[in-house]
MDTraj code that builds the backbone (N, CA, C; nanometers):
import mdtraj as md
import numpy as np

residues = "MET ASN CYS GLU VAL CYS GLY GLU THR ASP SER MET SER TYR THR CYS SER ARG CYS GLY GLU THR TYR CYS VAL SER HIS ARG LEU PRO GLU SER HIS GLU CYS ILE GLY LEU ALA VAL GLU LYS ALA GLN ARG GLU ALA ILE ARG ALA GLU GLY GLY GLU ILE PRO TRP TYR GLU ASP GLU SER GLU GLN PRO LEU SER GLU GLY ARG GLU SER ALA ASN GLN ASN SER GLN SER GLU LEU TRP PRO ASN THR ILE LEU LEU VAL LEU VAL THR LEU LEU ALA VAL LEU GLY LEU GLY TYR LEU ALA LEU GLY PHE LEU GLY GLY VAL LEU".split()
xyz = np.array([
    [0.0844, -0.1177, 0.0000],
    [0.0000, 0.0000, 0.0000],
    [0.0887, 0.1238, 0.0000],
    [0.0414, 0.2270, -0.0597],
    [0.1164, 0.3514, -0.0689],
    [0.0830, 0.4447, 0.0465],
    [0.1872, 0.5060, 0.1009],
    [0.1713, 0.6042, 0.2080],
    [0.1014, 0.7277, 0.1521],
    [0.0047, 0.7787, 0.2260],
    [-0.0705, 0.8967, 0.1836],
    [0.0139, 1.0239, 0.1853],
    [0.1251, 1.0250, 0.2604],
    [0.2091, 1.1447, 0.2699],
    [0.3194, 1.1436, 0.1653],
    [0.4006, 1.0353, 0.1648],
    [0.5183, 1.0335, 0.0778],
    [0.5010, 0.9435, -0.0443],
    [0.3969, 0.8619, -0.0477],
    [0.3732, 0.7737, -0.1606],
    [0.4576, 0.6481, -0.1607],
    [0.5388, 0.6284, -0.0569],
    [0.6256, 0.5119, -0.0490],
    [0.5432, 0.3841, -0.0368],
    [0.5847, 0.2826, -0.1119],
    [0.5212, 0.1516, -0.1015],
    [0.5995, 0.0720, 0.0008],
    [0.5312, 0.0268, 0.1039],
    [0.5980, -0.0428, 0.2133],
    [0.5212, -0.1700, 0.2463],
    [0.5950, -0.2774, 0.2727],
    [0.5288, -0.4033, 0.3095],
    [0.4658, -0.3925, 0.4479],
    [0.5173, -0.3020, 0.5305],
    [0.4617, -0.2776, 0.6636],
    [0.3831, -0.1470, 0.6610],
    [0.2643, -0.1503, 0.6103],
    [0.1828, -0.0296, 0.6072],
    [0.0947, -0.0246, 0.7313],
    [0.0579, 0.0948, 0.7711],
    [-0.0218, 0.1171, 0.8908],
    [-0.1470, 0.1962, 0.8532],
    [-0.2588, 0.1574, 0.9115],
    [-0.3832, 0.2306, 0.8915],
    [-0.4117, 0.3091, 1.0178],
    [-0.4264, 0.4381, 1.0037],
    [-0.4509, 0.5260, 1.1176],
    [-0.5913, 0.4999, 1.1732],
    [-0.6002, 0.4835, 1.3044],
    [-0.7299, 0.4574, 1.3673],
    [-0.8171, 0.5822, 1.3737],
    [-0.7580, 0.6998, 1.3550],
    [-0.8357, 0.8236, 1.3617],
    [-0.8901, 0.8677, 1.2256],
    [-0.8071, 0.8571, 1.1222],
    [-0.8514, 0.9049, 0.9909],
    [-0.8775, 0.7925, 0.8912],
    [-0.8239, 0.6728, 0.9189],
    [-0.8483, 0.5586, 0.8320],
    [-0.7577, 0.5492, 0.7105],
    [-0.6631, 0.6419, 0.6963],
    [-0.5719, 0.6412, 0.5818],
    [-0.4540, 0.5470, 0.6086],
    [-0.3820, 0.5108, 0.5015],
    [-0.2694, 0.4184, 0.5099],
    [-0.1381, 0.4962, 0.5028],
    [-0.0423, 0.4572, 0.5905],
    [0.0842, 0.5292, 0.5998],
    [0.2013, 0.4332, 0.6145],
    [0.3206, 0.4830, 0.5820],
    [0.4444, 0.4065, 0.5982],
    [0.4908, 0.4157, 0.7438],
    [0.6028, 0.3506, 0.7746],
    [0.6564, 0.3506, 0.9104],
    [0.6852, 0.4928, 0.9578],
    [0.7401, 0.5750, 0.8710],
    [0.7777, 0.7123, 0.9089],
    [0.6579, 0.8010, 0.9383],
    [0.5454, 0.7745, 0.8768],
    [0.4275, 0.8605, 0.8917],
    [0.3112, 0.7935, 0.9640],
    [0.3357, 0.6826, 1.0344],
    [0.2273, 0.6049, 1.0962],
    [0.1604, 0.6763, 1.2130],
    [0.2348, 0.7592, 1.2869],
    [0.1773, 0.8297, 1.4009],
    [0.0919, 0.9472, 1.3540],
    [-0.0198, 0.9739, 1.4206],
    [-0.1076, 1.0842, 1.3800],
    [-0.0343, 1.2179, 1.3702],
    [0.0608, 1.2419, 1.4609],
    [0.1363, 1.3674, 1.4578],
    [0.2265, 1.3753, 1.3350],
    [0.2680, 1.2595, 1.2816],
    [0.3602, 1.2571, 1.1687],
    [0.2917, 1.2838, 1.0348],
    [0.1612, 1.2613, 1.0273],
    [0.0936, 1.2834, 0.8994],
    [-0.0149, 1.3909, 0.9077],
    [-0.0057, 1.4757, 1.0108],
    [-0.1014, 1.5846, 1.0284],
    [-0.2444, 1.5326, 1.0173],
    [-0.2743, 1.4341, 1.0993],
    [-0.4017, 1.3626, 1.0953],
    [-0.5211, 1.4550, 1.1214],
    [-0.6162, 1.4521, 1.0318],
    [-0.7374, 1.5322, 1.0471],
    [-0.8207, 1.4797, 1.1642],
    [-0.8155, 1.3481, 1.1847],
    [-0.8882, 1.2891, 1.2973],
    [-0.8332, 1.3365, 1.4306],
    [-0.7010, 1.3508, 1.4400],
    [-0.6388, 1.4014, 1.5613],
    [-0.6764, 1.5477, 1.5831],
    [-0.6787, 1.6241, 1.4754],
    [-0.7173, 1.7649, 1.4846],
    [-0.8612, 1.7779, 1.5340],
    [-0.9506, 1.6934, 1.4840],
    [-1.0908, 1.6970, 1.5267],
    [-1.1014, 1.6585, 1.6745],
    [-1.0276, 1.5562, 1.7147],
    [-1.0296, 1.5119, 1.8542],
    [-0.9802, 1.6219, 1.9474],
    [-0.8722, 1.6888, 1.9098],
    [-0.8203, 1.7989, 1.9913],
    [-0.9217, 1.9120, 2.0009],
    [-0.9884, 1.9437, 1.8894],
    [-1.0890, 2.0502, 1.8886],
    [-1.2059, 2.0135, 1.9798],
    [-1.2481, 1.8880, 1.9766],
    [-1.3568, 1.8427, 2.0635],
    [-1.3174, 1.8548, 2.2108],
    [-1.1931, 1.8174, 2.2432],
    [-1.1464, 1.8286, 2.3812],
    [-1.1427, 1.9736, 2.4271],
    [-1.0959, 2.0615, 2.3395],
    [-1.0913, 2.2040, 2.3733],
    [-1.2316, 2.2591, 2.3952],
    [-1.3278, 2.2156, 2.3143],
    [-1.4662, 2.2606, 2.3306],
    [-1.5226, 2.2139, 2.4644],
    [-1.4913, 2.0914, 2.5022],
    [-1.5378, 2.0380, 2.6307],
    [-1.4753, 2.1168, 2.7446],
    [-1.3456, 2.1453, 2.7342],
    [-1.2781, 2.2245, 2.8377],
    [-1.3361, 2.3645, 2.8462],
    [-1.3661, 2.4253, 2.7322],
    [-1.4210, 2.5607, 2.7289],
    [-1.5574, 2.5659, 2.7972],
    [-1.6323, 2.4579, 2.7892],
    [-1.7638, 2.4516, 2.8531],
    [-1.7533, 2.4141, 3.0001],
    [-1.6310, 2.3858, 3.0477],
    [-1.6106, 2.3495, 3.1871],
    [-1.6316, 2.2028, 3.2148],
    [-1.6381, 2.1219, 3.1101],
    [-1.6576, 1.9791, 3.1282],
    [-1.5276, 1.9065, 3.1540],
    [-1.5407, 1.7817, 3.1997],
    [-1.4238, 1.6985, 3.2248],
    [-1.4018, 1.6043, 3.1073],
    [-1.2757, 1.5802, 3.0768],
    [-1.2401, 1.4890, 2.9683],
    [-1.1982, 1.3568, 3.0304],
    [-1.2676, 1.2481, 2.9983],
    [-1.2329, 1.1185, 3.0581],
    [-1.0978, 1.0685, 3.0094],
    [-1.0324, 0.9865, 3.0930],
    [-0.9038, 0.9274, 3.0564],
    [-0.9205, 0.8227, 2.9488],
    [-1.0329, 0.7537, 2.9508],
    [-1.0610, 0.6511, 2.8509],
    [-1.2101, 0.6510, 2.8253],
    [-1.2538, 0.5779, 2.7254],
    [-1.3919, 0.5851, 2.6787],
    [-1.4951, 0.5537, 2.7858],
    [-1.4753, 0.4489, 2.8657],
    [-1.5769, 0.4051, 2.9602],
    [-1.5760, 0.4830, 3.0910],
    [-1.4811, 0.5722, 3.1095],
    [-1.4704, 0.6440, 3.2354],
    [-1.5921, 0.7316, 3.2613],
    [-1.6551, 0.7810, 3.1561],
    [-1.7698, 0.8683, 3.1743],
    [-1.8865, 0.7943, 3.2398],
    [-1.8879, 0.6615, 3.2315],
    [-1.9956, 0.5834, 3.2902],
    [-1.9783, 0.5672, 3.4409],
    [-1.8535, 0.5606, 3.4898],
    [-1.8285, 0.5405, 3.6315],
    [-1.7070, 0.6216, 3.6720],
    [-1.7220, 0.7112, 3.7689],
    [-1.6070, 0.7906, 3.8128],
    [-1.4950, 0.7007, 3.8632],
    [-1.3721, 0.7438, 3.8419],
    [-1.2553, 0.6645, 3.8765],
    [-1.2505, 0.6338, 4.0254],
    [-1.2826, 0.7316, 4.1101],
    [-1.2742, 0.7096, 4.2541],
    [-1.3724, 0.6026, 4.2995],
    [-1.4934, 0.6009, 4.2447],
    [-1.5912, 0.4991, 4.2813],
    [-1.5442, 0.3618, 4.2371],
    [-1.4882, 0.3527, 4.1208],
    [-1.4399, 0.2249, 4.0705],
    [-1.3288, 0.1692, 4.1570],
    [-1.2384, 0.2548, 4.2013],
    [-1.1276, 0.2108, 4.2859],
    [-1.1775, 0.1640, 4.4212],
    [-1.2718, 0.2408, 4.4812],
    [-1.3222, 0.2039, 4.6137],
    [-1.3906, 0.0686, 4.6103],
    [-1.4763, 0.0470, 4.5111],
    [-1.5463, -0.0812, 4.5053],
    [-1.4495, -0.1951, 4.4745],
    [-1.3497, -0.1690, 4.3922],
    [-1.2506, -0.2726, 4.3617],
    [-1.1696, -0.3063, 4.4857],
    [-1.1334, -0.2040, 4.5653],
    [-1.0580, -0.2288, 4.6876],
    [-1.1402, -0.3073, 4.7883],
    [-1.2685, -0.2746, 4.8020],
    [-1.3541, -0.3465, 4.8961],
    [-1.3688, -0.4916, 4.8542],
    [-1.3898, -0.5151, 4.7268],
    [-1.4021, -0.6525, 4.6786],
    [-1.2727, -0.7286, 4.6997],
    [-1.1610, -0.6674, 4.6717],
    [-1.0324, -0.7345, 4.6853],
    [-1.0049, -0.7702, 4.8298],
    [-1.0341, -0.6777, 4.9218],
    [-1.0075, -0.7039, 5.0625],
    [-1.0970, -0.8149, 5.1153],
    [-1.2230, -0.8169, 5.0767],
    [-1.3128, -0.9210, 5.1256],
    [-1.2766, -1.0570, 5.0659],
    [-1.2194, -1.0589, 4.9482],
    [-1.1796, -1.1844, 4.8859],
    [-1.0439, -1.2331, 4.9377],
    [-0.9652, -1.1462, 4.9973],
    [-0.8317, -1.1831, 5.0439],
    [-0.8342, -1.2647, 5.1719],
    [-0.9288, -1.2410, 5.2616],
    [-0.9298, -1.3103, 5.3902],
    [-0.9336, -1.4616, 5.3768],
    [-1.0252, -1.5189, 5.3002],
    [-1.0248, -1.6656, 5.2884],
    [-0.8930, -1.7190, 5.2313],
    [-0.8373, -1.6490, 5.1347],
    [-0.7105, -1.6922, 5.0756],
    [-0.5964, -1.6819, 5.1763],
    [-0.5967, -1.5771, 5.2570],
    [-0.4927, -1.5586, 5.3573],
    [-0.5004, -1.6692, 5.4628],
    [-0.6197, -1.6980, 5.5090],
    [-0.6378, -1.8035, 5.6087],
    [-0.5932, -1.9381, 5.5516],
    [-0.6316, -1.9653, 5.4285],
    [-0.5918, -2.0903, 5.3639],
    [-0.4403, -2.0997, 5.3519],
    [-0.3767, -1.9918, 5.3137],
    [-0.2310, -1.9899, 5.3006],
    [-0.1628, -2.0153, 5.4342],
    [-0.2124, -1.9546, 5.5422],
    [-0.1549, -1.9753, 5.6749],
    [-0.1712, -2.1207, 5.7169],
    [-0.2884, -2.1789, 5.6933],
    [-0.3113, -2.3186, 5.7310],
    [-0.2223, -2.4144, 5.6533],
    [-0.2088, -2.3928, 5.5250],
    [-0.1236, -2.4797, 5.4432],
    [0.0219, -2.4680, 5.4874],
    [0.0667, -2.3470, 5.5161],
    [0.2041, -2.3260, 5.5621],
    [0.2274, -2.3950, 5.6968],
    [0.1305, -2.3813, 5.7866],
    [0.1405, -2.4450, 5.9174],
    [0.1471, -2.5968, 5.9049],
    [0.0620, -2.6531, 5.8212],
    [0.0633, -2.7977, 5.8000],
    [0.1952, -2.8437, 5.7382],
    [0.2484, -2.7658, 5.6458],
    [0.3758, -2.8022, 5.5829],
    [0.4879, -2.8008, 5.6858],
    [0.4910, -2.6996, 5.7727],
    [0.5954, -2.6899, 5.8751],
    [0.5821, -2.8056, 5.9739],
    [0.4590, -2.8338, 6.0173],
    [0.4369, -2.9453, 6.1101],
    [0.4747, -3.0791, 6.0463],
    [0.4385, -3.0951, 5.9197],
    [0.4723, -3.2186, 5.8491],
    [0.6218, -3.2374, 5.8353],
    [0.6917, -3.1321, 5.8015],
    [0.8377, -3.1402, 5.7906],
    [0.9015, -3.1662, 5.9264],
    [0.8468, -3.1031, 6.0294],
    [0.8977, -3.1265, 6.1645],
    [0.8767, -3.2709, 6.2067],
    [0.7617, -3.3257, 6.1759],
    [0.7319, -3.4650, 6.2090],
    [0.8271, -3.5593, 6.1364],
    [0.8489, -3.5320, 6.0081],
    [0.9414, -3.6148, 5.9304],
    [1.0831, -3.6052, 5.9861],
    [1.1238, -3.4850, 6.0228],
    [1.2582, -3.4655, 6.0769],
    [1.2738, -3.5399, 6.2092],
    [1.1717, -3.5328, 6.2950],
    [1.1774, -3.6047, 6.4220],
    [1.1745, -3.7551, 6.3996],
    [1.1013, -3.7985, 6.3015],
    [1.0963, -3.9414, 6.2700],
    [1.2324, -3.9925, 6.2280],
    [1.3005, -3.9164, 6.1439],
    [1.4337, -3.9592, 6.1005],
    [1.5318, -3.9520, 6.2148],
    [1.5213, -3.8444, 6.2950],
    [1.6123, -3.8303, 6.4079],
    [1.5831, -3.9363, 6.5152],
    [1.4536, -3.9709, 6.5312],
    [1.4167, -4.0708, 6.6295],
    [1.4770, -4.2072, 6.5950],
    [1.4878, -4.2378, 6.4666],
    [1.5478, -4.3643, 6.4256],
    [1.6977, -4.3633, 6.4455],
    [1.7579, -4.2442, 6.4382],
    [1.9017, -4.2317, 6.4538],
    [1.9386, -4.2328, 6.6000],
    [1.8553, -4.1688, 6.6809],
    [1.8865, -4.1580, 6.8249],
    [1.8625, -4.2847, 6.8920],
])
top = md.Topology()
chain = top.add_chain()
for i, resn in enumerate(residues, 1):
    res = top.add_residue(resn, chain, resSeq=i)
    for name in ("N", "CA", "C"):
        top.add_atom(name, md.element.get_by_symbol(name[0]), res)
traj = md.Trajectory(xyz[None], top)
């Protein structure tokens, strides 16, 4: 495919996700080919800022504020950790007791 900027034919062509055009390695980034899609996106962000709105970090952020998502994730993680922690302590305790028993068994035969 031919690059829309320089016309170079390259086996590694890239299609811009913002404008949909095809570019070579040198022009694959939106900033490198003066992407109209990037210009539109920047203009939309500036309009949102001018109106006093917030710009989300990613697409789905507008559905759930970041702080709420973190709090609920932390609560779920903490409540799920207790059973795993208890299980880990019990398994470790059993392993230590088992090794101690085996060690005493071997030592008991020697003594």
